[in-house]
Steps between C-alpha positions, in 0.01 A plus 500: 500500500162440655188362333157540642198285427149609618194286533158525656325774307149470370135618508334551835187675623508804717551402866678184403873388554794411284853388588781588265837317512840602357797262493845637445782300328858574397710713723253501792771551761521859374125561587433717801146627434207374302169653427204547281391798289206541271396697193142551402404617151596861437662533841862497624649194661468533885662305783249286675717325765854405573694297747861461596690187578475607869116511488452881484185576294366801317155555352317749285231670696237370263567144592584527869288257710395304186823373350776308671843449357713209629842346405649149507852627535665171436323456170483877419133453431275797566127480546225757496172406678227724371175507694189721465594575146348809336437588144787747519740217568464398152856517335800312388690409802885476475742342721829663562826428687810714596826483686425804725199660659297712256682373190343250262724365240318191377133481378264227423280489189193583689176322583146643437258542786152601411234583755139495368189626660 
């Protein structure tokens, strides 16, 4: 079983930056991909970015060029560097991990990101 612990959320002004971190523990050898999703009030959860242990990345169109996902593969810690934040980036951000591409089987508790004008 994999446990995920997120950190780094908070309040930031539009145009600012935040860095989220997510550390995995437990059966980390089973992890192949990790990523971030977000859910804004009244909206469905959406994938923001993901990365495999081989370094392949995938981004939502809405964050391309602004967000960067990275992975410390030895520690199974995934990061999300968020730059040029917009009001519409406000959401609860969830870390995820899975054993095969496209499949997330473990989720963190979520961390709130609020972008103010």
